N, C-alpha and C positions, 0 to 999 in steps of 0.2 A: 504493499499499500504506499510505500515511501514514508517520508517524515512529514506528517501533518499534525502540528501540535494540538489542533482542536479535535482530533479524531480519537475515539476510544473504540478499539475493536479487538476481538479475540475468538479463538476456538479453544474450548476446554478439553481436558483429557479425563481419564477416569481416576487419576491418582491425586492425593493430597486432600482428601475429605475425611468425613466421620462415619460414612455409611458402612454397616457391617453386612448388609444383605447380599452384597456382590463381592465378597472378599474384604480383607481388612483395608480400612481407611480409603474407601472409594468416594470419589467426588460426584456422586449422582445428583444431577440438577433437575431431574424430573420427578413429579409426584406419581410414582409407580406403585403398583399393587403390593410389591414385595418390601418396599422401604417404608420407614416411618416419616410422617410429616415433619417432626422435629429435626430429624437428620437432614432432610432435604433443605429445610429452612436454614439450618446451620451451614450446610454446604454452599448455599446461594450467598449467604453473608460472607463466607470466606472468599468466594470467587469475586464478589463485588469489591471487597477490600483489596484483593490483589490487583484489580483493575484500576484502583485509585478513585473510585466513585463513592466512597464512604468518607464523610467529613464530619467528625464528632458524632452527634446524634442524627445527622442528616444523611440519608442514603438515596441515591438516584432511584426512582421507580423502575422496576424491571417489568417490561411489557412482553407478555408471551401470548401464544395462540392456543386454541383448541384445534390442533392439526388434523386435517381430514383428507390429506392427499389430493388437494384441489388446485385450482389456479386462482383462488380468491386472495386478493391483496388489499390490505387496509392501510390507509393513511391515519397516523395517530399524532395528536398534539398534546395529549395528556394520558395518564394511566387510566384505562377503563376499569369499571368495578369488577368485571369478570372477563377472562380472555375471550375475544371474538373467535368465531370459527373461520379458519382459513390457513393459508400456508405462506403468506408473505406480509411483511410490515415495512412501511416506509415512513420517514420523518425528517423534518428540518428544524425541529425544536430542540434546543440545548437542554441538557439535564435529564433526558430520557434514555434508558437503555433498552433497545428493542432486541428480541431474541427469538431464535427458532431452536428446537430440540431435535436431536437425531441420535440414532444408534446403528446406522448402516446407510440411511438416506444421506444425501449431501446437504450440509449447511453452506449457503452461498451468501457472501457479503458483497454489496455493491456500494461504492462511494463516489459522490460527485464532488471532486476536488474544488471546483470553482464556486458552486452554489451552496456548499456546506450542507449536503443532504446525504442520508444513508438509507440503505434498504437491506433487509435480510430475508432469505427465502429458503424454504424446505423443499428439497427436490429428490423424492424417490422416483421410481420409474413412472408412477401414475402422474405425479406432478410434472415430471419432465415431458411425458408425452403430450400433456396439456400446455406445455410451453410456459411454465411458471416463471422462469428466469427471464425469458424473452419478454413476457408480458410485464414483468417487474421493471425492466428498463423502460418499457413504454409508459408505465404508470409514473415513473420518475420524470420522464419527459413531459407528461401531461400535468402533473402536480407542481413541479419545480421549474419547468422549462430547461431540464437537463439536456446538454448536448452530449451524445454518446462518446464523443472524442475526449471529453473531460472526465469520463468515468473510469474507475479502477475497480477490479473485481478479484475476489479470492474465493476459490472453491476449497472447502474445508475437508476434514477427514470423513471418509465414507467408504463403502464397499466398492472395490474397483473391478476392472475387467478380469483380473486373475482369479477372482473368487465369486463373482456375481452370476450364478447360474440361474437362468430363467426358462420359462416354457416358450413353446413355439407361438402361443397367442400373443406374447409380449413383442416378439419380432414382427408379427403381423400388424400390430398396432403402430409400431414405429415406422414400418415401411409404408403404411397408409398415410402417415402424417408428414414424413420428411423424405425428400428426394435422396438424401444420403443415408437413409435409415438402415439399409443393409450393411453398410460399412461399420456400423456400431457393434456388430455381433461377430463372435468368434466361435467356430465349431470345433469341437474336439471329439474324436471317436473314442469311445470307451475301450480300454484295452482288455483283452481276455487271454490269460496265459494258456488256458486249455485249448482255445481256438488256435493259438499260435503254435502249440506243440503238435496238435492233431487236426490240421486243417481239413483232412478228408471227412472227418465226422460231420462237418457243417456244410458239405456240398448240398445244393438243392437242384432241382430240375430246371429252375428258372435262370436265364442269363442274368448276370455274367457268370453264374455258376456257384457263387457263394452267398449265403444269407448275410444281410447287412448287420453290422454292429450298431447298437443305438448311438445316437449323437448327443453330446452335451452341448448346450448353448450358453454363451457367456456374453453379458452386455457391458459395454464400456460407458458407464453412467457419467463419468468425468468428461469424456470426450463429447458426449451428447449435450452436456451443459456448456461446455466451451464453444461448441458450434452455435448454440443459441445466443451466447453473448456476442460472438463474431457477427452473426446475422443481424443482431440488434444494433451494430455499429461500434461496439467496444473494440479497441485496438488489441491485437494479439499480445503486444508487449505490455499491455495493462492488465492482463489476466494471469493470475498466479494459481497454479494447481499442483502443488508439490507435497500435499499432505499425505501421510501414509494410509494404507488400506486398513480399515477397521477389523475385517475378518482375519487379516494376517497378523495383527498385533493386539490380541485380546488382553494382553498384560497392560497395555497402555491406553486402549480405547474400548469403550463399550461396543459390542457387536451383537445384534439381535440373532444373527445366524450362528456365529461362533459360540455364543453363550446359550444357544438353543432356547431363545425366547425369554430367559430369565436374566434380564439385564437392566442397567440404568440408562441414563440419557446424558449426552454431551450437549453443549450449547454453542451456537454461533451467535455473537452479539456485536452490536455497533451502537455508538452514541456520539453526541457532539458536546464538547466543552464550551461553555459560554465565555466570550471575551478573549479567546486565544488568537 
């Protein structure tokens, strides 16, 4: 994101908290069914303190969403009584911290360097196929008059193409929406040591003579969102996507798949300091 003294932004990890539900000292920032509300409140306070948005008795409001894998984006100028349903938040009001939660889906932060505005977006495959990030840039243009050439974006930790196995119906959805959809997928034939040792056992009467091995399909969610940012006019040099894969690093990051559904939540957050 470069050095912008007015900008607060971060992607959290799973370490450095007080939650016991997901191993010792986990920094779970989501109100999940397995963790206590007291632990999550404490974790959030620790995280906000680390970000430098706790000043004595005063803490920046943390604005979150009731995430529903949608393309719904909300402009906020104050902390609402309860989280709105949607998967994107944008603001240009100082002193608010806007956040999305994730445990394999991608958290994406977009910043307008010139107009001092920020957006955060939650991009799983459903949100991505609905163009949540591309529409997020569009909302920033509409709400703040943002020029995409002034935007910088960071794609945070999420499940990557090495680990994100999906079904054929997901590929069909992407190919129906994006001209480049097919290029986002990688096919891997499942290996079978018995087949390899005794190929004659698997001969069939149909050409080409051998029955087909099942194919695993992997989606590159990071590239899908990078393409949307590029299509929205954000320069390639202004897009950072170097975060590790959540499924490859469950010791560092919460991963719904690696943790078999019993996991906490990371956050991607952004905010604006007043008077900087």
